N, C-alpha and C positions, 0 to 999 in steps of 0.2 A: 189350387188349395194349398200349394206347399207354401206360400207366403204366410197364409193364415196359421199354418202349423208351426212355422218358425216364430210368428208374434206370439201365439199361445205359450212357446217354450220360454220365450225372453219373460213374458209376463209372470210365468211361474217361478222364473229365477227372481225377478224383481220382488216378488211378493215375499221370498223368503229373508230379504234384507231389510234391516233398519236403516232409514227410516222410509222406504218405499212402502212398508206395509201399512202406513198411514195414510197414505193417498186414497182419495176416492177412485172408484171403479173407472170412471170415464178418465181421471187424470193418470191412472196408472195405464190405460190404453192408450192416451196421448204419448206417454214416456216410451212405451214399448214401440210403437210406430213411428216416433220421431228421432229416436236415437240413431246413430251410425254405428257401424261395427269395423274395428280395425285390427289388423294382426301386426305384431312385433315381433321380430326375430332378434334373438340373442346377438347374432352376428353384427347388428347394427349399434351394439352397446349401450346407447341411451335413447329414451323416447324424445323426439324433438317435439317441443311444445311451442305452439304459436300463441304468444301472449296476446296478440292484436286480436285474436279471436279465441278467447278461452273457453274450455271445456270441462266438464265433469267426466273424469276418467273412472269407470266401473270394472274392475279386474275380473273377467269371466273364467279365463285359465291363465295359467302361468306365474311367474313370481318376479316381483320387482323391488327395489329399495328406494328410499329418499335419502340424499345426501346434501348437505348444506354446501356453500360455496368452499368451504375449508375441508370438504371431503369427510366430515364427521357423519356417522349414520344417525338418521332421525327416524326411521321406520321400515320395516319390511313389510312387503305386502303381497296377499295372496286371493285367492278366490273371495270375491264378496267385499273387498277393500275399495277404497276410494283414494284419488289425489286430484289435483288441479283445482280444487274448491276454493283455495286462499284466493287465486286470481279472480274467480267468478264472484268472491264476496267483496274484494276491495278495489277490483278493475285494475290491480297494478301487477306487474311481472314479479317473479319470485326467482331469487337466484339459484334455488335448489335444483338438482340434476336427479333424475330417474333412471338409474342402471338396470338393463334388463338381464335378469339372472336366468330365466327359463322363457322359451318361445310362449308367447301367449295371446288370448284373444281379449280385446278391451271393448267395452261399450262407452260411446263418447255422446255427451248430452250438452248441446250447446247454450249460450247466456239466455236467449230468449225462453227457451224451453224450460230451462233451470228456474227462470223467474215466475214462469207459470205455474210450476209445482210448488214453488215456495208460498206463492199465494194461495194455493189450494189447500195446503196443509201447514199450520203453525209448528206441528211437531217435526215436519220435514225440515223447515227453515231452522228451527232451534238446533235440531242434530248437527247440521253443518256449521252453525255459529258456535256451538261447543267444541266441534273437531277443530275448528279454526283456532280457538282459544287454547286447546290443548297443544296444538302444533306449535303454537308461539312459545310454550315453555322449552322447548327442544334447542331453541336459538340462544348461545351464551353470549352473543354481541348485539343482535338486534332482534326486534320484535318484528316478524314477518319480514326480516331482513330489510325493514324500512323505518321503524321506530325503534330508537335506542332502549335496551333494557332498562337501564338505568334513568330514564326519563320518568320522572315523578307526577303524581296528580297536581303538583303544586305549579308545575310548568304548564298545566292545561286549564287551569282555573283562571278564567278572564272576566267573569261576571260578577257584578256586585249581588248581594243578598235581596232577591225580589222576593217578597213573602206577603202573605196575608194572615188573618186569624181565622180559625175555623168557623166562626159564626157569620161571615161574609156570605153573600149569595154567589152562584156560580157565574151568574150574568156580570158581576163585578170582577170576578176572576178572570172571565175571558176577555173583558175589555183590557184588564192590566197587561194580560199576556200578550194581547194583539198590539197594545201601545208600546211594549218593548220587544216585540217580535221573538217571544221566546215560547217554547213548547212545554214547559212546566212551572209550577209555582211551589215554594217552600211554604209550609203551613206550620206557623210558629204561634203557639200560646203560651204567656208567661215566659218568653225567652227561651222556651224548650221546643225542639223540633218535634211534631206530633204526626205529621204526614207530609205528602207530597200530592199534588194535582197536575195531572198530566193531559195533553190534549186527546190521548187514549181514553182516560176517565170521562172526559166530557162527551166523547162519542159514545161510549159503550154503556156508561152509567146515567148519562142523563138523556141525551137524544134519543138513543135506541130503546130506553124505558119509557119515554114519553113525559118526561120530568121537564118543567118549565124553569125559567132563569131564576126564580124565587127560592129554589132549593139550596139549602145551606151547603157550604163546602164538606162540613164534617160528615154529612149522610153519603158523599161520592167519591172522597179522597182516598187515596190509598194510606192506610195507617200503618204506623210503625215501620217507616222504610227502610230498607238496607242503605247502610250508608259507608263511607270510605275515608280513611285517614289523609290528611293533606299530604303525608310524606309517603304514602303508599305508592307502589310502582304503576306506571300507566298500564302495564299488561295485567297488573292484578286487578285493575278496575274493568279490563276488557274481560277478564275472566268471569268477574262477578256478574257482569251484564249478560254475558253468554248463557252462564248457569242457572241465572234466574230469570231469563227472558226479559229483561227490563232495559230501558234505553235511557234512564236517569239516575245519578247517584248524588245524593247531597253529600258534601265534603265537610268534614270536621277537622278543626284544630283545637287540641285540648278540650274536647268534647263540646265545642262551640260551632256553631253552623257558619261556615266562611263562604259558601257558594254550591254551585252545582255543576256538574259535567254530564256530558252527553254522549252517545255514540258518535254523534257529528264531530265532538272534539277529539275522540279517537282518531276518527278518519282523517279530520283535518291535521293532526300531528303527523301522519304518514304522507299527506298532500303537500306539506310544507318543505318537504326535502328538495334539495336544489335541482336534481334533475327534472322533477315536476314543475317548479316555478319556471325554470328555463324553458321547458316546454310549453307552459303556458304564455311566456314572454314570446316566443317564436311563433305563436298562433294568434296573438293580438292584432287587432285591425285597427285600433284608435288609441289615442292618448289615455282616455278614460279608463279603458281597460289595462293599461300598463300601470295607471295610478292605483287601481283596486288590486292587481297583483303585488304591487310594492308594498302594500299593507301587510302582507305576510311575512316580509323580510324580518321584522323583530321576532316573530315566532320562530323563524328558521334559526335565527341566532340563538334563541333560547334552547332550541332542540339541541344545537351543537354543543352548546355549553353543558347542557344536562347529560350529554353523552361523553363528557371529558375529552372532547376533541382537542388537539393541540391547537395554541394560538395561531400557529403559522398556517394551519389547515383551516381554520375559521376565516382568517383574512383572506386567503386564496378563494375560498369558495363564495364569501361575500363580495369580493371584487370580481368573480366570475359572472356573479348575477347583475351586477352593476354594468360589466363589458355588454352582457347580452341585451340589457335594457337599452344602451346606447346604439349599439347595432341595429336593434329593431326601429329605435326612432329614426336613424339615418335612412332605413329602408323606406319608413312611412313617410319621411321627409321628401325622398325623391319621388315617391308616388304622387305627393302633393304638388311640388314644385317643378316636378320634370327632372329628367336624367342630368346628372351634373355635367356642365359645359367642358371640364377637364379633369383629369385625374387629380386625386387628392389623399393625403394622409390624416386620418384622425389619430392624433396622439394624445396620451394622458400623462400626468406628472403627479408629484407627490404620493399620497397613500395609494391611489389607483395604480399610478406607475409602478410602485413597489408591490402591489398585490396585498397589501397589508390593511385594508378598509376595516372599520368597525362601524358600530352605531353612530349615526349622525354625521358621517364624512360628509364633505362638501365637495364641489367640483373644482378640478384643475385639469383643463384640457386645452389643446390647440389645433390648428389645422396649417398642414403644408401644402400649399397651391404648386400645381405643376409649373406655372408660369405667372408673372404678373397679369391680373385679371383686367380686362376693360369694363366699362361703367356697367353694363349688362351683366356681365359675370359677377362683377362685385355685388351687384344688388342680389343677384340668385344666392350667393353664398352666405351673404348678411341675413337673408330670409331663412335658409336652411339651418344656419347655426344658432339663431335666435329661436326658431321651433324646437330644435334638440335640446338646447340648454333651459329654454322655459319649459319643456316637458320633464327634464331631470329634475329641476327644481320641484314639480308638481309632485314628482315620484319621491321626494324627501332627499335629494341629493341638492342641497341648498346651493345657491350661487355662492361663488368664490367672493369673500370680503374684498380681496385684492384684484377682482375682476380678472383673475387668469383663467380666461374661458374662450372658446373658439368664436363666441358672439362678439368679443372685442376686436375691433379692428386691428390692433397691434399684434394680436395673436392669431391671426388668419391671414398669412401671407406666403409670398413663394419661397422656395428653398434658399436662395441667395440672401433674402432679408433674414432669415432664421439663422443662417452661418454668420452673418454680420452681428446679430445679437450675441451668439455665444462668443465670439471672437472678441467683442467689447467686453463681456463680462470677464473673459480669462485673461485679456491683456491690460485692462483697466479694473482691477478688483477693488471698487469702491464698495463701501458699506452696503448699499442698496444692490449693486451686482452680486455681491456674496450672498446676501438674502434670496435674490433671485435664483443663484445657484442650487441653493439648499432645496429648491423647489423643481427646477427645470432640469437638473441634472439626474433627477429619478425619472427618467421618461421611457415610454414604451409605446410601441406602435398596437393600436387597438384595432382599427381596419383601414382598409384602403391600399395605396400604391407602396408596395414593399421597398422598391428600389429608392423613392423619395427619403423614406426614412433611414435605411440602410445608408445612403450617403450621406444624411445629416449626423447620424451616430459616428460614422467613420471620421468626420471631419472634428467632431467633438472630442473622440478618443485621442486623435493626432495632436489636438490643441493643448490638451491638459497632460498627458502621459509626460512625466519627468519635468512639467513646468514648474521649477522650484517655487518661484515669487507667487505664482497663483495658489500651489499646493499650501504653502506656508499660510496665505491669507486665509484659506478655507479651514485650515488646522487652528488657527487663532479663533475664528468663528466657532469651531466645534467645541472649544473649551472655555468659551465666555460665560458660558452657564453651567452650573455643577449639579451633581445629585444632592438631593435634600439632606446631608448629613453633617452634624456639627461635631463640636468636642465631645469625645468619648462615645462616639458612635451614635448620638442620640439624632432623631429625627428633626430636621428644621421644618417646621410646619408653617403654612400661608393661609391665608383666608379665603373662602370662596364668596360668592355673590351673597350667600345666607349668613356669613360671619362664623362660618364653622371652621374649625382648624384641620386642614387637610394636607394630603399630598397630591401633587399634580404628577400622576404617573406617566402622561404623555411628554410633557414638555421637559420634564426633570427627570426622566427615566427613558420611555422607549426613544424618543427624539433624540436624545444625546447619543444612543447607540447608533441610530442611522446616520447621524453626523459624522461621528468617527469612522465608520466603516466606509461611508461615502468618500473621504478623504483618501482612505488606502485604494479604494477601487479607481478613483481618477488617478492616482499615482501610478497604478499599474496598467492603466487602459483597458479596464474591465468593461464588458458590455451588459452585463446583468444589472437590473435595477433593483431586484428584491434584496433586502438585507441579508437574509439567510444565505441565499445563493451566493452572494457576494462573498460572505465568509467562507463557503464551501471552495469557491474558486482561490480564496487566499490561502487554503491549505497547500502545504507544501512550497510555498513561496518565502523568501528570506525575509521579506518585510515584517512578517507576524510568525511568532512561535504556534506550534500545533496547540500547546496549552492556552495561549492567549485566545486564539479562535475558538476553541471549545468553551471557555470561560464566557467568552462574549455572546456566544450561540446560547448558552444555557441562561445567563442573564436576561437576555432579550426575551427568550421564551418564558422566563418566569415572570417578569413585569408585564408583559404583554398578556400572559394569560390572567393575572390577577385583576389587569384593568378590564378584561373582557367579562370575567366574573362578577366583578363590582357593577358594571353596567347591566349584567342581568338582573342582579339583586334590584337594581334601580328600576328596571323595567317592571319587576313583579310587583314593587311597591308603587308603581303608576307614578314614577318620578321620571324626569327627563335624563337621559343617558349623558353622564359627563366623565371627565378624566380624574375626578378627584376622589381620593380614597380617606375616610377617616381611619386611622390606624387601629383604633379601638374597636372597631367592627371585625377586626380579623384577629385570629389566634397568636398568642406570643411566638409560637414557632414560626408562624408565617412572618410575622414582624422580623424575627431574627433572620430568616432567609431573605427578606426583601432588603435588610440591611446589607447582607452580604453581597446581594445583587448589584445595590448601589456602589459598594466598595469596588467591585469589578469594573464598573464603569468609570469610576474615579481613577483607578489606577491604570485603566486604558486611556484615558484623557492625559495623564501624566507621561505614559509612553508616546503618545502621539505629539505632544508639546516637545518632548526631548527629541525626537526624530526630525521634526520639521520645522520648529518655530525657535530654535535656538538663537538668542541675540536679537531676534526681531520683536518680542511681545514682552 
């Protein structure tokens, strides 16, 4: 009977705790018999939490702290307090640490049992949702260490306004919700929001009450719903939902309804973080799955822009995602066509090579083969590369307009052929060769045989370092296009496809800096492809002053950041992402800073011209 006495003691303790006091007797018994007990010694310093098997931790005795990854105190816990519920609710790991201040006993409730208790009591589930929301406010950088605190509702609203008037029948509402695959409707009369109708309303107020489909929406809708402003923070939306136990929030802009956000949108904003996307990519078993995962990349970009991530960081993250897609496709391709008949290196060029991809980047890739293939081997690699490049196109990485892709026979050759290409470009720098150089000389090994790539890179560095004729030709190309500044420091605008007067931030900004730095990198025989890293390698070398390097780094970051933020605004406006900026859409201060950045580029071009092209151009 000792076990019964112990369980009774556990039940008595749980009954004193909110929200366990809201459980039914059977659920409380299930909790008492289903939990496990663990002793934690202060000598072990921290509680080791297994996020693959999350638990609710209930402190029976002892003392603990919750600290974030910056070691800032979030909470102190004693008898009757909880931790671990964030992972149970979100399914994600949390970077918080739990130092053990005093030895203690802790009750552990696993995920299946926790879910059963939530189903038993709405108050039980509501308590931990609210506790989770309160815990979010303690993070100064991220929500649940996954969602940026400065992510706004504006970045979560993706739905158009789908609404009905209150005099419509619920059967009509149900059909509309089913048609659009949504769980709620905005109810608008005379352009004013008067209510919302959710799937829960249909279940509890129509079906459960025995009403038929001819019932009017007005009689069953939730009237005077709680709303949120479009510029409110995402975690404010989460707090509202938790506090009021609701799952849908109408979104207002200047008192006008512009859409709806749901708890699913909040969760999606967490799951769009790169680590989760890359994890999904690694688990994908077919191209269709990868295509669906790729549809989340624009939302990932939005999330990073909203969190004020640096342009360099955003470019690296987006490139890591495309790298992961390519690696997974090569694995799936080899599963489909069989193991490769020889070693190969999959190499990437251009923006992917530099790790500065943005929205709408196209493909630039190739393949180094261990040797010249026979007919059967050539057919194998043709099938494999067409499979990978075709799938990348389906995932949003469109075919290269210049056919610089591994599926093109010319760019899928053995090492000696690649060496002959680069040798020709370096020693016969025709206009086309120089254009090729601006793409191919920003190369990086993505996957495959390291030795093949290293040998090619060593050959290229040896061929270009100190090659004055080639470097001068590359410098001439780098100064052939200039920043869009005219007399008296005014912008020189061009027209886009819609006849708007715009600035091309890519070709007349970012690309010019990439071109300038590439010349210096080739002259010095540097191995890095990323422009910021090349600039870091140039620090301390006589070819560029420390001040010049710093100015170029700042100008590149500023122009690239403005370009990304502009693409983010275009995405929110349901417009295709472009490199064109309308100057009047940004403040005078930003316009002034952009002019200063262009001046830096112009000065760097003059310096490049002076060093390498005197008397030649």
